[in-house]
Biopython code that builds the backbone (N, CA, C, O; Angstrom):
import numpy as np
from Bio.PDB.StructureBuilder import StructureBuilder

atoms = [
    (1, "MET", "N", (0.691, -1.279, -0.210)),
    (1, "MET", "CA", (-0.326, 0.128, -0.462)),
    (1, "MET", "C", (1.007, 1.266, 0.135)),
    (1, "MET", "O", (1.022, 2.253, -0.600)),
    (2, "GLU", "N", (1.979, 1.346, 1.138)),
    (2, "GLU", "CA", (3.164, 2.494, 0.920)),
    (2, "GLU", "C", (3.548, 2.711, -0.232)),
    (2, "GLU", "O", (3.610, 3.874, -0.631)),
    (3, "ARG", "N", (3.878, 1.714, -0.997)),
    (3, "ARG", "CA", (5.005, 1.267, -2.164)),
    (3, "ARG", "C", (4.497, 2.127, -2.686)),
    (3, "ARG", "O", (5.090, 3.204, -2.740)),
    (4, "THR", "N", (3.164, 1.973, -3.286)),
    (4, "THR", "CA", (2.661, 2.305, -4.364)),
    (4, "THR", "C", (1.943, 3.524, -4.266)),
    (4, "THR", "O", (1.598, 4.158, -5.263)),
    (5, "PHE", "N", (1.618, 4.004, -2.681)),
    (5, "PHE", "CA", (1.312, 5.576, -2.362)),
    (5, "PHE", "C", (2.653, 6.790, -3.128)),
    (5, "PHE", "O", (2.408, 7.934, -3.512)),
    (6, "LEU", "N", (3.823, 6.197, -3.163)),
    (6, "LEU", "CA", (4.442, 6.664, -3.361)),
    (6, "LEU", "C", (5.059, 6.488, -4.303)),
    (6, "LEU", "O", (6.084, 7.117, -4.562)),
    (7, "MET", "N", (4.503, 5.486, -5.100)),
    (7, "MET", "CA", (4.457, 5.929, -6.794)),
    (7, "MET", "C", (4.133, 6.593, -6.865)),
    (7, "MET", "O", (4.744, 7.662, -6.872)),
    (8, "ILE", "N", (2.818, 6.442, -6.979)),
    (8, "ILE", "CA", (1.868, 7.454, -7.030)),
    (8, "ILE", "C", (1.806, 9.083, -7.180)),
    (8, "ILE", "O", (1.785, 9.814, -8.170)),
    (9, "LYS", "N", (1.778, 9.413, -5.349)),
    (9, "LYS", "CA", (2.057, 10.438, -5.131)),
    (9, "LYS", "C", (3.051, 11.636, -6.243)),
    (9, "LYS", "O", (2.540, 12.354, -7.103)),
    (10, "PRO", "N", (4.192, 11.582, -5.985)),
    (10, "PRO", "CA", (4.815, 12.273, -7.476)),
    (10, "PRO", "C", (4.416, 12.628, -8.253)),
    (10, "PRO", "O", (4.412, 13.859, -8.210)),
    (11, "ASP", "N", (3.994, 12.236, -9.108)),
    (11, "ASP", "CA", (2.714, 12.214, -9.837)),
    (11, "ASP", "C", (1.990, 13.094, -9.938)),
    (11, "ASP", "O", (2.263, 14.227, -10.334)),
    (12, "ALA", "N", (0.627, 12.545, -9.474)),
    (12, "ALA", "CA", (-0.302, 12.770, -8.125)),
    (12, "ALA", "C", (-0.055, 14.518, -7.677)),
    (12, "ALA", "O", (-1.014, 15.289, -7.651)),
    (13, "VAL", "N", (0.935, 14.831, -7.445)),
    (13, "VAL", "CA", (1.250, 15.867, -6.823)),
    (13, "VAL", "C", (1.478, 17.170, -7.296)),
    (13, "VAL", "O", (1.229, 18.353, -7.063)),
    (14, "GLN", "N", (2.143, 16.317, -8.169)),
    (14, "GLN", "CA", (2.872, 17.353, -10.071)),
    (14, "GLN", "C", (1.587, 17.763, -10.404)),
    (14, "GLN", "O", (1.283, 18.938, -10.195)),
    (15, "ARG", "N", (0.642, 16.860, -10.969)),
    (15, "ARG", "CA", (-0.744, 17.327, -11.199)),
    (15, "ARG", "C", (-1.615, 18.411, -10.524)),
    (15, "ARG", "O", (-2.351, 19.309, -10.932)),
    (16, "ASN", "N", (-1.301, 18.043, -9.569)),
    (16, "ASN", "CA", (-2.479, 18.602, -8.965)),
    (16, "ASN", "C", (-1.720, 20.138, -8.606)),
    (16, "ASN", "O", (-2.348, 21.175, -8.818)),
    (17, "LEU", "N", (-0.152, 20.173, -7.980)),
    (17, "LEU", "CA", (-0.201, 21.695, -8.364)),
    (17, "LEU", "C", (0.089, 22.617, -9.872)),
    (17, "LEU", "O", (-0.021, 23.833, -10.029)),
    (18, "ILE", "N", (0.381, 21.854, -10.602)),
    (18, "ILE", "CA", (0.123, 22.262, -11.775)),
    (18, "ILE", "C", (-1.268, 23.188, -12.505)),
    (18, "ILE", "O", (-1.429, 24.138, -13.270)),
    (19, "GLY", "N", (-2.220, 22.073, -11.593)),
    (19, "GLY", "CA", (-3.868, 22.188, -11.486)),
    (19, "GLY", "C", (-3.481, 24.285, -11.076)),
    (19, "GLY", "O", (-3.396, 25.275, -11.804)),
    (20, "GLU", "N", (-3.337, 24.020, -9.318)),
    (20, "GLU", "CA", (-3.540, 24.522, -9.505)),
    (20, "GLU", "C", (-3.278, 26.606, -9.607)),
    (20, "GLU", "O", (-3.889, 27.639, -9.333)),
    (21, "VAL", "N", (-1.846, 26.110, -10.237)),
    (21, "VAL", "CA", (-1.237, 27.515, -10.417)),
    (21, "VAL", "C", (-2.511, 27.852, -11.889)),
    (21, "VAL", "O", (-3.287, 28.807, -11.859)),
    (22, "ILE", "N", (-2.451, 26.880, -13.000)),
    (22, "ILE", "CA", (-3.552, 27.276, -13.701)),
    (22, "ILE", "C", (-4.502, 28.106, -13.176)),
    (22, "ILE", "O", (-4.729, 29.165, -13.762)),
    (23, "SER", "N", (-5.055, 27.846, -12.255)),
    (23, "SER", "CA", (-6.399, 27.445, -11.570)),
    (23, "SER", "C", (-6.493, 29.671, -11.168)),
    (23, "SER", "O", (-7.338, 30.534, -11.404)),
    (24, "ARG", "N", (-5.176, 29.667, -10.531)),
    (24, "ARG", "CA", (-5.090, 31.095, -10.232)),
    (24, "ARG", "C", (-4.581, 31.582, -11.365)),
    (24, "ARG", "O", (-5.509, 31.483, -12.168)),
    (25, "ILE", "N", (-4.081, 31.836, -11.662)),
    (25, "ILE", "CA", (-3.824, 32.178, -12.609)),
    (25, "ILE", "C", (-5.365, 32.466, -13.664)),
    (25, "ILE", "O", (-6.027, 33.474, -13.415)),
    (26, "GLU", "N", (-5.687, 31.797, -14.464)),
    (26, "GLU", "CA", (-7.032, 32.186, -14.724)),
    (26, "GLU", "C", (-7.986, 32.913, -14.031)),
    (26, "GLU", "O", (-8.906, 33.492, -14.609)),
    (27, "ARG", "N", (-7.873, 32.921, -13.164)),
    (27, "ARG", "CA", (-8.691, 33.580, -11.872)),
    (27, "ARG", "C", (-8.284, 35.110, -11.796)),
    (27, "ARG", "O", (-8.991, 36.114, -11.880)),
    (28, "LYS", "N", (-6.782, 34.952, -11.592)),
    (28, "LYS", "CA", (-6.584, 36.704, -11.261)),
    (28, "LYS", "C", (-6.822, 37.576, -12.969)),
    (28, "LYS", "O", (-7.044, 38.776, -13.133)),
    (29, "GLY", "N", (-6.685, 36.528, -14.019)),
    (29, "GLY", "CA", (-6.856, 36.987, -15.626)),
    (29, "GLY", "C", (-7.790, 37.207, -15.492)),
    (29, "GLY", "O", (-8.465, 37.632, -16.430)),
]
sb = StructureBuilder()
sb.init_structure("model")
sb.init_model(0)
sb.init_chain("A")
sb.init_seg("    ")
for serial, (resi, resn, name, xyz) in enumerate(atoms, 1):
    if name == "N":
        sb.init_residue(resn, " ", resi, " ")
    sb.init_atom(name, np.array(xyz, "f"), 0.0, 1.0, " ", f" {name:<3s}", serial, name[0])
structure = sb.get_structure()
């Protein structure tokens, strides 16, 4: 369970951060 989470986490975190950045830019724009 933990190993799978660690493998998935980095990719999920990156996508989440990118999505948040895009959302913030769209809100400001």
